[in-house]
C-alpha positions in Angstrom: 4.2 -15.7 10.7 1.3 -15.1 13.5 3.0 -12.3 14.6 2.2 -9.0 13.8 4.4 -7.0 12.6 5.7 -3.9 13.7 5.6 -0.9 12.5 8.9 1.7 12.8 8.2 4.7 14.2 8.9 5.9 9.9 5.8 4.3 8.9 3.3 4.8 12.5 4.3 8.4 11.3 3.7 8.2 8.1 0.3 6.8 9.0 -0.4 8.8 11.6 0.0 11.4 8.7 -2.1 9.6 5.9 -4.8 9.4 8.1 -5.3 12.9 8.6 -5.7 13.9 5.5 -7.6 11.2 4.4 -10.2 12.7 7.8 -10.2 16.3 5.8 -10.6 14.4 2.2 -14.7 14.6 1.5 -16.5 11.2 0.6 -16.6 11.7 -3.0 -12.5 12.8 -2.6 -11.6 9.5 -1.0 -13.7 7.3 -3.5 -11.2 8.4 -5.9 -8.1 8.1 -3.6 -9.4 4.6 -2.7 -9.9 3.6 -5.9 -6.2 5.3 -7.5 -4.1 2.9 -4.4 -6.2 0.0 -5.1 -5.3 -0.1 -8.8 -0.9 0.6 -7.1 -1.3 -2.6 -4.7 -2.3 -4.9 -7.7 0.4 -2.6 -9.9 2.1 -3.6 -7.3 1.9 -7.0 -6.8 1.8 -8.0 -10.1 5.7 -5.8 -10.3 6.3 -7.8 -7.1 5.4 -11.2 -9.1 7.2 -11.0 -11.9 10.7 -9.7 -9.9 10.2 -12.7 -8.2 9.2 -15.2 -11.3 12.8 -13.5 -12.6 15.7 -13.9 -9.4 13.6 -17.3 -9.4 14.3 -18.8 -12.9 10.7 -19.1 -13.2 9.7 -17.0 -16.1 
């Protein structure tokens, strides 16, 4: 797993679009956005863990 993960063209476009949006945010908007994004990442991780526990019958 030492190989870097290559993004698809669609993902690269999405990343560029996201970067453009962030560049236009104020500092306060960017900070608020990062907090919301981090919360979503935590929720996503928890959902994946729960899904895998269920699929692997570990619950």
